[in-house]
N, C-alpha and C positions, 0 to 999 in steps of 0.2 A: 403794640405787640402784647398777649397773657400766657401764662402757662398753667395749667388748670393741678395743681399738686395735691392728691388727695383731696381734693373738692375745695382746694384753698386756688384762688384765682391770683395770680403774683403778676401785674405790671410796669412788665419790663421798659414803659417810655421812660421812666428813668433807670441809670445802669443798677444791676446787684452786684453782689458779696458772696464767692462761695467759697467758705473757709476750708482749708486742706486739713484733713485728719488720715495718718498715716498711720498703719499699724504694723508695717513692713520694717526689717533691721537693719535694711541697707537701701533703703535712699537716700538719697545724694543730699539732701538737708536736715531733714530730721530724723534719719533712720534710729529707730529706736529707742529712740526718745518717750514715747506712748505704747507702754505696753500694760503697765498696771492700771485698774480702774478706777483710782482715785485721779492718776498723770490723765487717765482720758475724760472724765468728768470735768472736773476742772479746768482742762484746755476746750472744751466745747463749751461749756460756759461764758468761756474768755470771750471766745469767737461770737458767740449768741449777741452780747451784751455790746459789743465794739460795731454792733450791726451789721451781720452775719445774716443773709437768707435763707441760704442754704449751707448745710455740713456734705462735705464731700468726703464720703470714706472708703478707702482701698485695704486693699492685704495684698496687694502684688507689685512690686516694685515694678518700675518699665522702663527707668533709667536704662540709657545705651551698654548695652552688655550684662546686663543684669540675670542673678542665674531667674532659670525657669523656677515656678516653685508649683505642685500638685493641686489639683482642685482640691482633694481632701484639706489639706494646709490652708486653701485660700477660705472655703470653709467655715476651716475651723477656728481659725484667727478674727473672721469678720461679722458671722452669723450671730454670734453672743453680746457685743460690742452693739451691735446695730438693736438687740433684743431690747441691751439696757440703755441704752442710747434715748428711745422710743419712751422707754418707761420713764425713764429721768427728767425729761423733755418733753413733755408730751404734745407742741404745738409744733417742733424739729421738723423743718424739711430735710431729710435724709437726702442724699446723693450717692449709691453705689459703684465705685468705681472696677467695672469688673468688663472684660471680653466673656465672661463665661457666663451662657445661657441660665445654667444651673446654681451658681450662686448668684444670678441676679434673681431668680427666683425665689429664692431662699430667702433675701434680704428682702425682698419685696414681699412674701409671706410675714415678715416678723414688722411692717410698719416700715422700711424705704418707702420713695418717693418719687426717685429719678433713677436710671441708668446712664452712665456715663459710661462709654465704649468708644476704647481707642481704638478699636479696630471696627467698627461699622459694620459689625455684625460680621465679617469676612474672617473671623478666627472659626465664629462657633457658627454654624446655619439655623439652630433652634433661637436664637436670641431674637427673630422680630417677634417671633410667635410669643416667646415667655412676654416683650415688651407689651405685643396684642393685647396679650390675657390679662394685663393688670392697668392696660392702659393709664400707663403713667408718661410722661415725659422724656425722652431719649438723647440723649447727646454723641453725636457720631463726629468723628475724629478723625483726620488726614493722615494716612501714615500706608507707608511700603514695606511691606516683609513683616517681622515681626520685633520683639524689643532687644532681644540679641545677635540681631543683624541688619536692622532698620538702617544705619549707620553707611551701607554698602548699599545703598538705594535712593542715590542722590543724584541721578542724572536724571535733568526735566530739559526738553524744548522751551518750554515755556510754562514755568510754575504754575503761575494763577493758571493760566489756557485746561492743565491737566486738574490741576485740583477742581473748576469748576464742573468738569466733567465726569469728575468723581464722584463729586458730592449730589449732582444732576442726575446718575445711576445709582447710588445709595439711597438717595431722596424716594426714586422712585419703587426700588424695590419694599423701600417702610410702607409707603401708602399703600401700594398694593397688601401689605399686613394691615390695613385701618391703623394706624398709627399717627395720629393726628399731630402731636405735637413734638417738635424738631429742632434742636440746636445744633449748629455744627460749632466745628471746633478745628480751626487753621492747623493744629498740631507743630506747636512751634519746639523743636527738638526732636523732632521727629523726623526721619529719612530727611533730612534735612540740614544743609552747610551752615556756618556760622553765618556766610555772604546770604547765604538764603534768608534765612531767618529774617534779616532786616530787611531783604527787599521784598519780602511776605507783608511786613510791616506796615511797609512804608503805601502800601500799593493792596494795603486791607479790606479798603471800602469797595474796592469793587465783587469781593464778596456776597454784598448785599444787593446783586444782581439777584441773590435765592429768595429775598425776600423771606430769609428767618433770622432768628435769631444767634448772635455770634459770641460765643464765650473763648476766652483769649486765657494764656494758663503759661506767661512768662515768669511766674514768680518766681526769683535767687534762682534763675537756670543757667546755664553754662554760656548761654550767648549773651550777657551778661558779666558774669563775672571771671571769663574767658578774656573781654575787653577790656575789663579795666584790671589784668591782674590783682582780681581780690579769690576770697574763698565764696563761698556760697553765704556763710556763716556774714562777711561784709559787703553783700548783694544788695542791700535794702532800698537804699540811695538810687542804686541803678534803676531798680524794678520801678522804682516808683516813677521814677522820670518816664521811662518808656509806657506804664500804665498811664499816665497822659495820652502819648501816642495812640492806645490804642484806643482809647477811648472817643479821641479825636476821629479816628478812622471805622468807626462802628462795633465798636465789643461793647454789647448788654450785661455783659456776666464776667468779669472777673474772678479767678478761680486762682487762691492768692494762699502764702502763709501768713503775711500780717494782713488783719484786715482793717485795724484800727487806720494805715494807711492808706488804704487802700479807698476806704470811706471817705478822708480828705480828698483824693483824688478827684470823687464821684463831687464829691460837694461843689470842688471848684469848677470840675468841667463845666456844672451843674450855672453856673455864673456866667460862664464864656460863652453858652449855647442859648443863653436868653434871647 
């Protein structure tokens, strides 16, 4: 499988790492840490040097119960940074983490190359049109409800079956808009209980029937640190352990805070798959 990112063909036969850059003051792990230009450029350079293929930049915290941010505020946080990163790192492959078509359109116009949408187009009916206009890869995540109420929507008769129906419907809609490159994100921590997250990780290989790349975002999440009675800051070891499970079960992109550790997982997993 390959992705066309601004004319660069990215081969996913070997899994890739997507480094996280949060521009929000209230993200669960690194909220407020990267607010000044120097800090941002230093962190992005570090992630690229450590081996990140993609950098995912977001300005709307989607942690459970996070406060909503209006479109104008999201735009003011993210578009200047996208512009600066593209100028500072001409070869960077930037993903924009947003469910708003207006934000996606602005960032793609500044040089971003991927849209990462936690709502799979359900929160903004114009999203598919924007992605199709720019002909960029599109990450669609599984979630019910919104970040503000998603943890009230965790009732499933069969989680995997319902996810397959969800993705099949969203993929069909995206194909109607002639969106070519689609990545699916199971949405760990989004409208799922702790137990459901682990059941999903265990059975994630069943999502490969969709024949699309799978992105996994579990880095330092509560499904790890709550089990271990740790804080997000202490959850790297647990994250690394579950990254290896995700790779064994079909993940082709790891979305992470800690690029070097994720790259080590990929190198070791590569030896196991030869």
